[in-house]
C-alpha positions, 0 to 999 in steps of 0.5 A: 586565652588565659593560661597559668604556668604552675609549679610546686615545691614539697617536703617530699614525694607522696602526699599520702605519706603526709607530705605537704606543699612548701612553695607555689609559683605561678606565671600568667600568659594571656594570649600567648604573652607572659604577664607580670601577674605572678602568684608566688608564696612559700608555705608552712607545712607543719612538718620536717622536710625530707633531706632528699627534698631539701637537697633539690630545692634548698628550702629549710624548715627554719626559713618556713617557720614564719610563712603562712599556711596553705589554709590562709591562702587557699581562696586567693590561690583558687581565685587566681587560677580559677578558669585558666589552663594550667600548664605544668610539667609532670602535672600529676605530681603538682595536681595531686599535691594541690588536690591533697591540700584542698581536701584537707580543708574540707568538702567546700573546697574544689579540686583542681580539675573542677575549676581548671583545665590542665595541660601536662608539658612533659606528655607534650614533650614525649610526644614531640621528642620520643626516646629523649630526655625531656625534664626541664633542664633538657628542654632548655638545652634543646630550645637554647633557653638560658637557665644559668640561674637554676642552680636549685629548683624553685617553684617561681623560677621553674614556672618562668623557664617552663613558660618560655619552653611551652611558648617555643614548644608550641610554635613561638619564635623568639628570633627572626632568621634571614634564612627564609629571606635568603631562600626566597631570593635564591628562588627568585634568581632561579626563576629569573635565569629560567626565563628567556627575554628577547632584546628585540623591541625593548625600550631604552631609558636613560637614568639621571645621576640622582636616579642612579643614586637612589637605585644604588641606595635601594640595592644597598638596603637589599644587600643588608637585609639579604646578606649577599651583594646585589650589584 
């Protein structure tokens, strides 16, 4: 299964007001594993960036002067995402801008929904955590994901962070806890205490020094795994 985590940065909030995309960042996930096959570009929007948008992402008009326009990269971008499931936080915003850019190129370009399925992680987060903050920073805090590098929004960085959030939110496990082993051992102890064993008719075997040493070594191994003393 191929998925693409996608984020954009823009000159403002509304494509209907003439605002444009200035950055696209994509991270590929195949079979729930993040690959190194990223797609990331800054874009020349041919218009000024709103002050409010600049305060969010810090991308300036001067920085974008020598960057390619969306039209120059559209086919490569479409080839990259085609057939994948797009994972986007607040998908209507990004998909709306992408469809606007594609519409500006003419009728021969598809809309995003024509070539991709879209999964909105904001909707997913609201369903899992109703009544709580579900922006990307809040989700990182909730799932203990390091986003210390995120002083400003950036499309590629946000996509990388969202990829981690999505995998954990959909059942990914980043660390193995021994709590389950402890619980299993406690249950085994309880079961052993509940069984009465008569000593009548039980055989007795002597143990060699070598056998006793190996037994103690095995108990030490169990102790390390279980975190409790076994002998």
